[in-house]
mmCIF file of the N, C-alpha and C atoms, coordinates in Angstrom:
data_MODEL
# 
_entry.id   MODEL 
# 
loop_
_atom_site.group_PDB 
_atom_site.id 
_atom_site.type_symbol 
_atom_site.label_atom_id 
_atom_site.label_alt_id 
_atom_site.label_comp_id 
_atom_site.label_asym_id 
_atom_site.label_entity_id 
_atom_site.label_seq_id 
_atom_site.pdbx_PDB_ins_code 
_atom_site.Cartn_x 
_atom_site.Cartn_y 
_atom_site.Cartn_z 
_atom_site.occupancy 
_atom_site.B_iso_or_equiv 
_atom_site.pdbx_formal_charge 
_atom_site.auth_seq_id 
_atom_site.auth_comp_id 
_atom_site.auth_asym_id 
_atom_site.auth_atom_id 
_atom_site.pdbx_PDB_model_num 
ATOM 1   N N  . UNK A 1 1  ? -191.104 11.963 50.288 1.00 0.00 ? 1  UNK A N  1 
ATOM 2   C CA . UNK A 1 1  ? -191.479 11.490 48.976 1.00 0.00 ? 1  UNK A CA 1 
ATOM 3   C C  . UNK A 1 1  ? -191.838 12.675 48.089 1.00 0.00 ? 1  UNK A C  1 
ATOM 4   N N  . UNK A 1 2  ? -191.487 12.593 46.823 1.00 0.00 ? 2  UNK A N  1 
ATOM 5   C CA . UNK A 1 2  ? -191.835 13.677 45.910 1.00 0.00 ? 2  UNK A CA 1 
ATOM 6   C C  . UNK A 1 2  ? -193.329 13.694 45.598 1.00 0.00 ? 2  UNK A C  1 
ATOM 7   N N  . UNK A 1 3  ? -193.800 14.869 45.273 1.00 0.00 ? 3  UNK A N  1 
ATOM 8   C CA . UNK A 1 3  ? -195.202 15.041 44.908 1.00 0.00 ? 3  UNK A CA 1 
ATOM 9   C C  . UNK A 1 3  ? -195.275 15.355 43.418 1.00 0.00 ? 3  UNK A C  1 
ATOM 10  N N  . UNK A 1 4  ? -196.158 14.672 42.706 1.00 0.00 ? 4  UNK A N  1 
ATOM 11  C CA . UNK A 1 4  ? -196.286 14.833 41.264 1.00 0.00 ? 4  UNK A CA 1 
ATOM 12  C C  . UNK A 1 4  ? -197.686 15.320 40.911 1.00 0.00 ? 4  UNK A C  1 
ATOM 13  N N  . UNK A 1 5  ? -197.776 16.081 39.850 1.00 0.00 ? 5  UNK A N  1 
ATOM 14  C CA . UNK A 1 5  ? -199.053 16.576 39.338 1.00 0.00 ? 5  UNK A CA 1 
ATOM 15  C C  . UNK A 1 5  ? -199.490 15.703 38.170 1.00 0.00 ? 5  UNK A C  1 
ATOM 16  N N  . UNK A 1 6  ? -200.762 15.328 38.174 1.00 0.00 ? 6  UNK A N  1 
ATOM 17  C CA . UNK A 1 6  ? -201.320 14.498 37.112 1.00 0.00 ? 6  UNK A CA 1 
ATOM 18  C C  . UNK A 1 6  ? -202.611 15.100 36.602 1.00 0.00 ? 6  UNK A C  1 
ATOM 19  N N  . UNK A 1 7  ? -202.964 14.720 35.371 1.00 0.00 ? 7  UNK A N  1 
ATOM 20  C CA . UNK A 1 7  ? -204.263 15.075 34.805 1.00 0.00 ? 7  UNK A CA 1 
ATOM 21  C C  . UNK A 1 7  ? -204.776 13.859 34.044 1.00 0.00 ? 7  UNK A C  1 
ATOM 22  N N  . UNK A 1 8  ? -206.038 13.579 34.230 1.00 0.00 ? 8  UNK A N  1 
ATOM 23  C CA . UNK A 1 8  ? -206.647 12.432 33.567 1.00 0.00 ? 8  UNK A CA 1 
ATOM 24  C C  . UNK A 1 8  ? -207.082 12.832 32.167 1.00 0.00 ? 8  UNK A C  1 
ATOM 25  N N  . UNK A 1 9  ? -206.788 11.994 31.173 1.00 0.00 ? 9  UNK A N  1 
ATOM 26  C CA . UNK A 1 9  ? -207.187 12.251 29.802 1.00 0.00 ? 9  UNK A CA 1 
ATOM 27  C C  . UNK A 1 9  ? -208.643 11.918 29.527 1.00 0.00 ? 9  UNK A C  1 
ATOM 28  N N  . UNK A 1 10 ? -209.285 11.205 30.452 1.00 0.00 ? 10 UNK A N  1 
ATOM 29  C CA . UNK A 1 10 ? -210.699 10.830 30.284 1.00 0.00 ? 10 UNK A CA 1 
ATOM 30  C C  . UNK A 1 10 ? -211.627 11.852 30.932 1.00 0.00 ? 10 UNK A C  1 
ATOM 31  N N  . UNK A 1 11 ? -211.419 12.122 32.223 1.00 0.00 ? 11 UNK A N  1 
ATOM 32  C CA . UNK A 1 11 ? -212.336 13.022 32.940 1.00 0.00 ? 11 UNK A CA 1 
ATOM 33  C C  . UNK A 1 11 ? -211.732 14.416 33.149 1.00 0.00 ? 11 UNK A C  1 
ATOM 34  N N  . UNK A 1 12 ? -210.467 14.609 32.764 1.00 0.00 ? 12 UNK A N  1 
ATOM 35  C CA . UNK A 1 12 ? -209.760 15.893 32.823 1.00 0.00 ? 12 UNK A CA 1 
ATOM 36  C C  . UNK A 1 12 ? -209.590 16.447 34.244 1.00 0.00 ? 12 UNK A C  1 
ATOM 37  N N  . UNK A 1 13 ? -209.667 15.596 35.238 1.00 0.00 ? 13 UNK A N  1 
ATOM 38  C CA . UNK A 1 13 ? -209.435 16.003 36.619 1.00 0.00 ? 13 UNK A CA 1 
ATOM 39  C C  . UNK A 1 13 ? -207.926 16.074 36.853 1.00 0.00 ? 13 UNK A C  1 
ATOM 40  N N  . UNK A 1 14 ? -207.481 17.166 37.456 1.00 0.00 ? 14 UNK A N  1 
ATOM 41  C CA . UNK A 1 14 ? -206.070 17.325 37.815 1.00 0.00 ? 14 UNK A CA 1 
ATOM 42  C C  . UNK A 1 14 ? -205.927 17.066 39.306 1.00 0.00 ? 14 UNK A C  1 
ATOM 43  N N  . UNK A 1 15 ? -204.829 16.412 39.689 1.00 0.00 ? 15 UNK A N  1 
ATOM 44  C CA . UNK A 1 15 ? -204.603 16.112 41.099 1.00 0.00 ? 15 UNK A CA 1 
ATOM 45  C C  . UNK A 1 15 ? -203.117 15.948 41.358 1.00 0.00 ? 15 UNK A C  1 
ATOM 46  N N  . UNK A 1 16 ? -202.762 15.975 42.630 1.00 0.00 ? 16 UNK A N  1 
ATOM 47  C CA . UNK A 1 16 ? -201.380 15.759 43.056 1.00 0.00 ? 16 UNK A CA 1 
ATOM 48  C C  . UNK A 1 16 ? -201.306 14.426 43.770 1.00 0.00 ? 16 UNK A C  1 
ATOM 49  N N  . UNK A 1 17 ? -200.181 13.751 43.591 1.00 0.00 ? 17 UNK A N  1 
ATOM 50  C CA . UNK A 1 17 ? -200.010 12.445 44.209 1.00 0.00 ? 17 UNK A CA 1 
ATOM 51  C C  . UNK A 1 17 ? -198.572 12.321 44.693 1.00 0.00 ? 17 UNK A C  1 
ATOM 52  N N  . UNK A 1 18 ? -198.405 11.913 45.944 1.00 0.00 ? 18 UNK A N  1 
ATOM 53  C CA . UNK A 1 18 ? -197.071 11.627 46.480 1.00 0.00 ? 18 UNK A CA 1 
ATOM 54  C C  . UNK A 1 18 ? -196.750 10.167 46.230 1.00 0.00 ? 18 UNK A C  1 
ATOM 55  N N  . UNK A 1 19 ? -195.571 9.929  45.666 1.00 0.00 ? 19 UNK A N  1 
ATOM 56  C CA . UNK A 1 19 ? -195.118 8.552  45.483 1.00 0.00 ? 19 UNK A CA 1 
ATOM 57  C C  . UNK A 1 19 ? -193.634 8.556  45.171 1.00 0.00 ? 19 UNK A C  1 
ATOM 58  N N  . UNK A 1 20 ? -193.025 7.390  45.245 1.00 0.00 ? 20 UNK A N  1 
ATOM 59  C CA . UNK A 1 20 ? -191.605 7.255  44.952 1.00 0.00 ? 20 UNK A CA 1 
ATOM 60  C C  . UNK A 1 20 ? -191.312 7.538  43.490 1.00 0.00 ? 20 UNK A C  1 
ATOM 61  N N  . UNK A 1 21 ? -190.056 7.844  43.201 1.00 0.00 ? 21 UNK A N  1 
ATOM 62  C CA . UNK A 1 21 ? -189.664 8.196  41.843 1.00 0.00 ? 21 UNK A CA 1 
ATOM 63  C C  . UNK A 1 21 ? -189.882 7.058  40.855 1.00 0.00 ? 21 UNK A C  1 
ATOM 64  N N  . UNK A 1 22 ? -189.741 5.844  41.308 1.00 0.00 ? 22 UNK A N  1 
ATOM 65  C CA . UNK A 1 22 ? -189.857 4.693  40.401 1.00 0.00 ? 22 UNK A CA 1 
ATOM 66  C C  . UNK A 1 22 ? -191.280 4.146  40.308 1.00 0.00 ? 22 UNK A C  1 
ATOM 67  N N  . UNK A 1 23 ? -192.175 4.629  41.161 1.00 0.00 ? 23 UNK A N  1 
ATOM 68  C CA . UNK A 1 23 ? -193.556 4.164  41.120 1.00 0.00 ? 23 UNK A CA 1 
ATOM 69  C C  . UNK A 1 23 ? -194.301 4.836  39.972 1.00 0.00 ? 23 UNK A C  1 
ATOM 70  N N  . UNK A 1 24 ? -195.268 4.130  39.420 1.00 0.00 ? 24 UNK A N  1 
ATOM 71  C CA . UNK A 1 24 ? -196.109 4.694  38.354 1.00 0.00 ? 24 UNK A CA 1 
ATOM 72  C C  . UNK A 1 24 ? -197.558 4.609  38.793 1.00 0.00 ? 24 UNK A C  1 
ATOM 73  N N  . UNK A 1 25 ? -198.259 5.709  38.630 1.00 0.00 ? 25 UNK A N  1 
ATOM 74  C CA . UNK A 1 25 ? -199.687 5.745  38.923 1.00 0.00 ? 25 UNK A CA 1 
ATOM 75  C C  . UNK A 1 25 ? -200.406 5.522  37.594 1.00 0.00 ? 25 UNK A C  1 
ATOM 76  N N  . UNK A 1 26 ? -201.269 4.538  37.549 1.00 0.00 ? 26 UNK A N  1 
ATOM 77  C CA . UNK A 1 26 ? -201.935 4.205  36.291 1.00 0.00 ? 26 UNK A CA 1 
ATOM 78  C C  . UNK A 1 26 ? -203.440 4.398  36.339 1.00 0.00 ? 26 UNK A C  1 
ATOM 79  N N  . UNK A 1 27 ? -204.022 4.449  37.540 1.00 0.00 ? 27 UNK A N  1 
ATOM 80  C CA . UNK A 1 27 ? -205.479 4.546  37.651 1.00 0.00 ? 27 UNK A CA 1 
ATOM 81  C C  . UNK A 1 27 ? -205.888 5.912  38.168 1.00 0.00 ? 27 UNK A C  1 
ATOM 82  N N  . UNK A 1 28 ? -206.830 6.529  37.488 1.00 0.00 ? 28 UNK A N  1 
ATOM 83  C CA . UNK A 1 28 ? -207.356 7.833  37.902 1.00 0.00 ? 28 UNK A CA 1 
ATOM 84  C C  . UNK A 1 28 ? -208.199 7.639  39.164 1.00 0.00 ? 28 UNK A C  1 
ATOM 85  N N  . UNK A 1 29 ? -207.930 8.412  40.220 1.00 0.00 ? 29 UNK A N  1 
ATOM 86  C CA . UNK A 1 29 ? -208.712 8.251  41.449 1.00 0.00 ? 29 UNK A CA 1 
ATOM 87  C C  . UNK A 1 29 ? -210.160 8.747  41.295 1.00 0.00 ? 29 UNK A C  1 
ATOM 88  N N  . UNK A 1 30 ? -210.422 9.547  40.285 1.00 0.00 ? 30 UNK A N  1 
ATOM 89  C CA . UNK A 1 30 ? -211.764 10.099 40.094 1.00 0.00 ? 30 UNK A CA 1 
ATOM 90  C C  . UNK A 1 30 ? -212.658 9.171  39.265 1.00 0.00 ? 30 UNK A C  1 
ATOM 91  N N  . UNK A 1 31 ? -212.216 8.839  38.048 1.00 0.00 ? 31 UNK A N  1 
ATOM 92  C CA . UNK A 1 31 ? -213.066 8.027  37.153 1.00 0.00 ? 31 UNK A CA 1 
ATOM 93  C C  . UNK A 1 31 ? -212.599 6.578  37.044 1.00 0.00 ? 31 UNK A C  1 
ATOM 94  N N  . UNK A 1 32 ? -211.499 6.249  37.679 1.00 0.00 ? 32 UNK A N  1 
ATOM 95  C CA . UNK A 1 32 ? -210.955 4.874  37.714 1.00 0.00 ? 32 UNK A CA 1 
ATOM 96  C C  . UNK A 1 32 ? -210.479 4.357  36.357 1.00 0.00 ? 32 UNK A C  1 
ATOM 97  N N  . UNK A 1 33 ? -210.311 5.239  35.367 1.00 0.00 ? 33 UNK A N  1 
ATOM 98  C CA . UNK A 1 33 ? -209.812 4.773  34.071 1.00 0.00 ? 33 UNK A CA 1 
ATOM 99  C C  . UNK A 1 33 ? -208.328 4.417  34.202 1.00 0.00 ? 33 UNK A C  1 
ATOM 100 N N  . UNK A 1 34 ? -207.908 3.465  33.396 1.00 0.00 ? 34 UNK A N  1 
ATOM 101 C CA . UNK A 1 34 ? -206.537 2.959  33.442 1.00 0.00 ? 34 UNK A CA 1 
ATOM 102 C C  . UNK A 1 34 ? -205.749 3.531  32.270 1.00 0.00 ? 34 UNK A C  1 
ATOM 103 N N  . UNK A 1 35 ? -204.489 3.858  32.501 1.00 0.00 ? 35 UNK A N  1 
ATOM 104 C CA . UNK A 1 35 ? -203.549 4.351  31.479 1.00 0.00 ? 35 UNK A CA 1 
ATOM 105 C C  . UNK A 1 35 ? -203.987 5.668  30.823 1.00 0.00 ? 35 UNK A C  1 
ATOM 106 N N  . UNK A 1 36 ? -204.761 6.470  31.508 1.00 0.00 ? 36 UNK A N  1 
ATOM 107 C CA . UNK A 1 36 ? -205.193 7.739  30.920 1.00 0.00 ? 36 UNK A CA 1 
ATOM 108 C C  . UNK A 1 36 ? -204.539 8.948  31.594 1.00 0.00 ? 36 UNK A C  1 
ATOM 109 N N  . UNK A 1 37 ? -203.647 8.692  32.550 1.00 0.00 ? 37 UNK A N  1 
ATOM 110 C CA . UNK A 1 37 ? -203.029 9.792  33.295 1.00 0.00 ? 37 UNK A CA 1 
ATOM 111 C C  . UNK A 1 37 ? -201.820 10.355 32.560 1.00 0.00 ? 37 UNK A C  1 
ATOM 112 N N  . UNK A 1 38 ? -201.703 11.654 32.630 1.00 0.00 ? 38 UNK A N  1 
ATOM 113 C CA . UNK A 1 38 ? -200.549 12.359 32.066 1.00 0.00 ? 38 UNK A CA 1 
ATOM 114 C C  . UNK A 1 38 ? -199.896 13.120 33.204 1.00 0.00 ? 38 UNK A C  1 
ATOM 115 N N  . UNK A 1 39 ? -198.592 12.904 33.380 1.00 0.00 ? 39 UNK A N  1 
ATOM 116 C CA . UNK A 1 39 ? -197.887 13.643 34.427 1.00 0.00 ? 39 UNK A CA 1 
ATOM 117 C C  . UNK A 1 39 ? -197.588 15.039 33.911 1.00 0.00 ? 39 UNK A C  1 
ATOM 118 N N  . UNK A 1 40 ? -197.984 16.043 34.692 1.00 0.00 ? 40 UNK A N  1 
ATOM 119 C CA . UNK A 1 40 ? -197.788 17.436 34.321 1.00 0.00 ? 40 UNK A CA 1 
ATOM 120 C C  . UNK A 1 40 ? -196.469 17.946 34.874 1.00 0.00 ? 40 UNK A C  1 
ATOM 121 N N  . UNK A 1 41 ? -195.861 18.925 34.204 1.00 0.00 ? 41 UNK A N  1 
ATOM 122 C CA . UNK A 1 41 ? -194.629 19.489 34.730 1.00 0.00 ? 41 UNK A CA 1 
ATOM 123 C C  . UNK A 1 41 ? -194.881 20.203 36.056 1.00 0.00 ? 41 UNK A C  1 
ATOM 124 N N  . UNK A 1 42 ? -193.894 20.152 36.892 1.00 0.00 ? 42 UNK A N  1 
ATOM 125 C CA . UNK A 1 42 ? -193.972 20.828 38.184 1.00 0.00 ? 42 UNK A CA 1 
ATOM 126 C C  . UNK A 1 42 ? -193.927 22.331 37.955 1.00 0.00 ? 42 UNK A C  1 
ATOM 127 N N  . UNK A 1 43 ? -194.629 23.098 38.772 1.00 0.00 ? 43 UNK A N  1 
ATOM 128 C CA . UNK A 1 43 ? -194.668 24.541 38.575 1.00 0.00 ? 43 UNK A CA 1 
ATOM 129 C C  . UNK A 1 43 ? -193.769 25.303 39.541 1.00 0.00 ? 43 UNK A C  1 
ATOM 130 N N  . UNK A 1 44 ? -192.743 24.655 40.096 1.00 0.00 ? 44 UNK A N  1 
ATOM 131 C CA . UNK A 1 44 ? -191.910 25.330 41.081 1.00 0.00 ? 44 UNK A CA 1 
ATOM 132 C C  . UNK A 1 44 ? -191.162 26.512 40.491 1.00 0.00 ? 44 UNK A C  1 
ATOM 133 N N  . UNK A 1 45 ? -190.826 26.503 39.221 1.00 0.00 ? 45 UNK A N  1 
ATOM 134 C CA . UNK A 1 45 ? -190.128 27.628 38.611 1.00 0.00 ? 45 UNK A CA 1 
ATOM 135 C C  . UNK A 1 45 ? -191.081 28.762 38.246 1.00 0.00 ? 45 UNK A C  1 
ATOM 136 N N  . UNK A 1 46 ? -192.346 28.452 38.073 1.00 0.00 ? 46 UNK A N  1 
ATOM 137 C CA . UNK A 1 46 ? -193.304 29.484 37.705 1.00 0.00 ? 46 UNK A CA 1 
ATOM 138 C C  . UNK A 1 46 ? -193.552 30.455 38.850 1.00 0.00 ? 46 UNK A C  1 
ATOM 139 N N  . UNK A 1 47 ? -193.328 30.011 40.067 1.00 0.00 ? 47 UNK A N  1 
ATOM 140 C CA . UNK A 1 47 ? -193.567 30.851 41.234 1.00 0.00 ? 47 UNK A CA 1 
ATOM 141 C C  . UNK A 1 47 ? -192.350 31.679 41.618 1.00 0.00 ? 47 UNK A C  1 
ATOM 142 N N  . UNK A 1 48 ? -191.260 31.542 40.890 1.00 0.00 ? 48 UNK A N  1 
ATOM 143 C CA . UNK A 1 48 ? -190.033 32.239 41.244 1.00 0.00 ? 48 UNK A CA 1 
ATOM 144 C C  . UNK A 1 48 ? -190.176 33.726 40.961 1.00 0.00 ? 48 UNK A C  1 
ATOM 145 N N  . UNK A 1 49 ? -189.789 34.507 41.928 1.00 0.00 ? 49 UNK A N  1 
ATOM 146 C CA . UNK A 1 49 ? -189.814 35.954 41.794 1.00 0.00 ? 49 UNK A CA 1 
ATOM 147 C C  . UNK A 1 49 ? -188.367 36.436 41.874 1.00 0.00 ? 49 UNK A C  1 
ATOM 148 N N  . UNK A 1 50 ? -187.885 37.120 40.828 1.00 0.00 ? 50 UNK A N  1 
ATOM 149 C CA . UNK A 1 50 ? -186.495 37.555 40.800 1.00 0.00 ? 50 UNK A CA 1 
ATOM 150 C C  . UNK A 1 50 ? -186.170 38.537 41.915 1.00 0.00 ? 50 UNK A C  1 
ATOM 151 N N  . UNK A 1 51 ? -187.185 39.175 42.475 1.00 0.00 ? 51 UNK A N  1 
ATOM 152 C CA . UNK A 1 51 ? -186.948 40.132 43.542 1.00 0.00 ? 51 UNK A CA 1 
ATOM 153 C C  . UNK A 1 51 ? -186.765 39.447 44.891 1.00 0.00 ? 51 UNK A C  1 
ATOM 154 N N  . UNK A 1 52 ? -187.072 38.175 44.969 1.00 0.00 ? 52 UNK A N  1 
ATOM 155 C CA . UNK A 1 52 ? -186.901 37.444 46.220 1.00 0.00 ? 52 UNK A CA 1 
ATOM 156 C C  . UNK A 1 52 ? -185.420 37.201 46.482 1.00 0.00 ? 52 UNK A C  1 
ATOM 157 N N  . UNK A 1 53 ? -185.152 36.762 47.686 1.00 0.00 ? 53 UNK A N  1 
ATOM 158 C CA . UNK A 1 53 ? -183.774 36.493 48.080 1.00 0.00 ? 53 UNK A CA 1 
ATOM 159 C C  . UNK A 1 53 ? -183.155 35.404 47.230 1.00 0.00 ? 53 UNK A C  1 
ATOM 160 N N  . UNK A 1 54 ? -181.915 35.601 46.915 1.00 0.00 ? 54 UNK A N  1 
ATOM 161 C CA . UNK A 1 54 ? -181.146 34.572 46.237 1.00 0.00 ? 54 UNK A CA 1 
ATOM 162 C C  . UNK A 1 54 ? -180.452 33.742 47.309 1.00 0.00 ? 54 UNK A C  1 
ATOM 163 N N  . UNK A 1 55 ? -180.008 32.543 46.968 1.00 0.00 ? 55 UNK A N  1 
ATOM 164 C CA . UNK A 1 55 ? -179.300 31.744 47.963 1.00 0.00 ? 55 UNK A CA 1 
ATOM 165 C C  . UNK A 1 55 ? -178.116 32.525 48.514 1.00 0.00 ? 55 UNK A C  1 
ATOM 166 N N  . UNK A 1 56 ? -177.994 32.540 49.790 1.00 0.00 ? 56 UNK A N  1 
ATOM 167 C CA . UNK A 1 56 ? -176.890 33.241 50.435 1.00 0.00 ? 56 UNK A CA 1 
ATOM 168 C C  . UNK A 1 56 ? -177.274 34.617 50.953 1.00 0.00 ? 56 UNK A C  1 
ATOM 169 N N  . UNK A 1 57 ? -178.376 35.210 50.447 1.00 0.00 ? 57 UNK A N  1 
ATOM 170 C CA . UNK A 1 57 ? -178.776 36.533 50.922 1.00 0.00 ? 57 UNK A CA 1 
ATOM 171 C C  . UNK A 1 57 ? -179.158 36.501 52.397 1.00 0.00 ? 57 UNK A C  1 
ATOM 172 N N  . UNK A 1 58 ? -179.865 35.465 52.817 1.00 0.00 ? 58 UNK A N  1 
ATOM 173 C CA . UNK A 1 58 ? -180.240 35.336 54.217 1.00 0.00 ? 58 UNK A CA 1 
ATOM 174 C C  . UNK A 1 58 ? -178.999 35.209 55.087 1.00 0.00 ? 58 UNK A C  1 
ATOM 175 N N  . UNK A 1 59 ? -178.025 34.441 54.629 1.00 0.00 ? 59 UNK A N  1 
ATOM 176 C CA . UNK A 1 59 ? -176.784 34.270 55.382 1.00 0.00 ? 59 UNK A CA 1 
ATOM 177 C C  . UNK A 1 59 ? -176.049 35.601 55.483 1.00 0.00 ? 59 UNK A C  1 
ATOM 178 N N  . UNK A 1 60 ? -175.977 36.327 54.368 1.00 0.00 ? 60 UNK A N  1 
ATOM 179 C CA . UNK A 1 60 ? -175.300 37.632 54.377 1.00 0.00 ? 60 UNK A CA 1 
ATOM 180 C C  . UNK A 1 60 ? -175.986 38.597 55.332 1.00 0.00 ? 60 UNK A C  1 
ATOM 181 N N  . UNK A 1 61 ? -177.323 38.616 55.322 1.00 0.00 ? 61 UNK A N  1 
ATOM 182 C CA . UNK A 1 61 ? -178.055 39.500 56.236 1.00 0.00 ? 61 UNK A CA 1 
ATOM 183 C C  . UNK A 1 61 ? -177.811 39.108 57.685 1.00 0.00 ? 61 UNK A C  1 
ATOM 184 N N  . UNK A 1 62 ? -177.811 37.820 57.960 1.00 0.00 ? 62 UNK A N  1 
ATOM 185 C CA . UNK A 1 62 ? -177.577 37.345 59.326 1.00 0.00 ? 62 UNK A CA 1 
ATOM 186 C C  . UNK A 1 62 ? -176.182 37.720 59.802 1.00 0.00 ? 62 UNK A C  1 
ATOM 187 N N  . UNK A 1 63 ? -175.200 37.570 58.927 1.00 0.00 ? 63 UNK A N  1 
ATOM 188 C CA . UNK A 1 63 ? -173.826 37.937 59.292 1.00 0.00 ? 63 UNK A CA 1 
ATOM 189 C C  . UNK A 1 63 ? -173.744 39.432 59.562 1.00 0.00 ? 63 UNK A C  1 
ATOM 190 N N  . UNK A 1 64 ? -174.378 40.234 58.734 1.00 0.00 ? 64 UNK A N  1 
ATOM 191 C CA . UNK A 1 64 ? -174.350 41.686 58.928 1.00 0.00 ? 64 UNK A CA 1 
ATOM 192 C C  . UNK A 1 64 ? -175.032 42.074 60.242 1.00 0.00 ? 64 UNK A C  1 
ATOM 193 N N  . UNK A 1 65 ? -176.165 41.455 60.554 1.00 0.00 ? 65 UNK A N  1 
ATOM 194 C CA . UNK A 1 65 ? -176.846 41.734 61.816 1.00 0.00 ? 65 UNK A CA 1 
ATOM 195 C C  . UNK A 1 65 ? -175.986 41.319 62.998 1.00 0.00 ? 65 UNK A C  1 
ATOM 196 N N  . UNK A 1 66 ? -175.338 40.171 62.901 1.00 0.00 ? 66 UNK A N  1 
ATOM 197 C CA . UNK A 1 66 ? -174.453 39.706 63.970 1.00 0.00 ? 66 UNK A CA 1 
ATOM 198 C C  . UNK A 1 66 ? -173.285 40.669 64.142 1.00 0.00 ? 66 UNK A C  1 
ATOM 199 N N  . UNK A 1 67 ? -172.752 41.149 63.024 1.00 0.00 ? 67 UNK A N  1 
ATOM 200 C CA . UNK A 1 67 ? -171.638 42.090 63.071 1.00 0.00 ? 67 UNK A CA 1 
ATOM 201 C C  . UNK A 1 67 ? -172.049 43.369 63.815 1.00 0.00 ? 67 UNK A C  1 
ATOM 202 N N  . UNK A 1 68 ? -173.246 43.882 63.526 1.00 0.00 ? 68 UNK A N  1 
ATOM 203 C CA . UNK A 1 68 ? -173.746 45.079 64.215 1.00 0.00 ? 68 UNK A CA 1 
ATOM 204 C C  . UNK A 1 68 ? -173.931 44.814 65.701 1.00 0.00 ? 68 UNK A C  1 
ATOM 205 N N  . UNK A 1 69 ? -174.508 43.649 66.033 1.00 0.00 ? 69 UNK A N  1 
ATOM 206 C CA . UNK A 1 69 ? -174.687 43.293 67.441 1.00 0.00 ? 69 UNK A CA 1 
ATOM 207 C C  . UNK A 1 69 ? -173.345 43.177 68.153 1.00 0.00 ? 69 UNK A C  1 
ATOM 208 N N  . UNK A 1 70 ? -172.358 42.630 67.477 1.00 0.00 ? 70 UNK A N  1 
ATOM 209 C CA . UNK A 1 70 ? -171.035 42.465 68.060 1.00 0.00 ? 70 UNK A CA 1 
ATOM 210 C C  . UNK A 1 70 ? -170.386 43.818 68.348 1.00 0.00 ? 70 UNK A C  1 
ATOM 211 N N  . UNK A 1 71 ? -170.538 44.755 67.420 1.00 0.00 ? 71 UNK A N  1 
ATOM 212 C CA . UNK A 1 71 ? -169.988 46.106 67.614 1.00 0.00 ? 71 UNK A CA 1 
ATOM 213 C C  . UNK A 1 71 ? -170.652 46.764 68.825 1.00 0.00 ? 71 UNK A C  1 
ATOM 214 N N  . UNK A 1 72 ? -171.956 46.648 68.936 1.00 0.00 ? 72 UNK A N  1 
ATOM 215 C CA . UNK A 1 72 ? -172.667 47.219 70.078 1.00 0.00 ? 72 UNK A CA 1 
ATOM 216 C C  . UNK A 1 72 ? -172.230 46.567 71.383 1.00 0.00 ? 72 UNK A C  1 
ATOM 217 N N  . UNK A 1 73 ? -172.062 45.267 71.370 1.00 0.00 ? 73 UNK A N  1 
ATOM 218 C CA . UNK A 1 73 ? -171.631 44.546 72.570 1.00 0.00 ? 73 UNK A CA 1 
ATOM 219 C C  . UNK A 1 73 ? -170.222 44.977 72.987 1.00 0.00 ? 73 UNK A C  1 
ATOM 220 N N  . UNK A 1 74 ? -169.331 45.150 72.021 1.00 0.00 ? 74 UNK A N  1 
ATOM 221 C CA . UNK A 1 74 ? -167.966 45.618 72.329 1.00 0.00 ? 74 UNK A CA 1 
ATOM 222 C C  . UNK A 1 74 ? -168.003 47.006 72.950 1.00 0.00 ? 74 UNK A C  1 
ATOM 223 N N  . UNK A 1 75 ? -168.850 47.886 72.412 1.00 0.00 ? 75 UNK A N  1 
ATOM 224 C CA . UNK A 1 75 ? -168.969 49.235 72.960 1.00 0.00 ? 75 UNK A CA 1 
ATOM 225 C C  . UNK A 1 75 ? -169.449 49.190 74.405 1.00 0.00 ? 75 UNK A C  1 
ATOM 226 N N  . UNK A 1 76 ? -170.459 48.365 74.656 1.00 0.00 ? 76 UNK A N  1 
ATOM 227 C CA . UNK A 1 76 ? -170.991 48.295 76.019 1.00 0.00 ? 76 UNK A CA 1 
ATOM 228 C C  . UNK A 1 76 ? -169.971 47.702 76.981 1.00 0.00 ? 76 UNK A C  1 
ATOM 229 N N  . UNK A 1 77 ? -169.166 46.754 76.513 1.00 0.00 ? 77 UNK A N  1 
ATOM 230 C CA . UNK A 1 77 ? -168.141 46.165 77.385 1.00 0.00 ? 77 UNK A CA 1 
ATOM 231 C C  . UNK A 1 77 ? -167.011 47.160 77.675 1.00 0.00 ? 77 UNK A C  1 
ATOM 232 N N  . UNK A 1 78 ? -166.675 47.997 76.713 1.00 0.00 ? 78 UNK A N  1 
ATOM 233 C CA . UNK A 1 78 ? -165.627 48.997 76.931 1.00 0.00 ? 78 UNK A CA 1 
ATOM 234 C C  . UNK A 1 78 ? -166.063 50.032 77.955 1.00 0.00 ? 78 UNK A C  1 
ATOM 235 N N  . UNK A 1 79 ? -167.346 50.312 78.033 1.00 0.00 ? 79 UNK A N  1 
ATOM 236 C CA . UNK A 1 79 ? -167.864 51.313 78.939 1.00 0.00 ? 79 UNK A CA 1 
ATOM 237 C C  . UNK A 1 79 ? -168.046 50.779 80.359 1.00 0.00 ? 79 UNK A C  1 
ATOM 238 N N  . UNK A 1 80 ? -167.998 49.464 80.535 1.00 0.00 ? 80 UNK A N  1 
ATOM 239 C CA . UNK A 1 80 ? -168.162 48.879 81.867 1.00 0.00 ? 80 UNK A CA 1 
ATOM 240 C C  . UNK A 1 80 ? -166.914 49.113 82.702 1.00 0.00 ? 80 UNK A C  1 
ATOM 241 N N  . UNK A 1 81 ? -167.116 49.320 83.995 1.00 0.00 ? 81 UNK A N  1 
ATOM 242 C CA . UNK A 1 81 ? -165.989 49.501 84.913 1.00 0.00 ? 81 UNK A CA 1 
ATOM 243 C C  . UNK A 1 81 ? -165.922 48.263 85.805 1.00 0.00 ? 81 UNK A C  1 
ATOM 244 N N  . UNK A 1 82 ? -164.758 47.671 85.824 1.00 0.00 ? 82 UNK A N  1 
ATOM 245 C CA . UNK A 1 82 ? -164.548 46.488 86.643 1.00 0.00 ? 82 UNK A CA 1 
ATOM 246 C C  . UNK A 1 82 ? -163.793 46.884 87.900 1.00 0.00 ? 82 UNK A C  1 
ATOM 247 N N  . UNK A 1 83 ? -164.086 46.262 88.998 1.00 0.00 ? 83 UNK A N  1 
ATOM 248 C CA . UNK A 1 83 ? -163.375 46.553 90.234 1.00 0.00 ? 83 UNK A CA 1 
ATOM 249 C C  . UNK A 1 83 ? -162.494 45.410 90.622 1.00 0.00 ? 83 UNK A C  1 
# 
């Protein structure tokens, strides 16, 4: 279920609430006022750091590490002597 941020217009308490997309929360859990809640925008974009990995960077790193491991494994197999 998605989590939404709310703030009460009466007591100004901010809180998070999990509920379905079509559900509406109308009562403040703190002061119990009705129809005073305002849904706040999600802050998931505010935490984005451009220096962090972009989608696919982890996959590229994993492939590169696997490639290095594969080269090492091939070298070790070539050096083995079979009887």
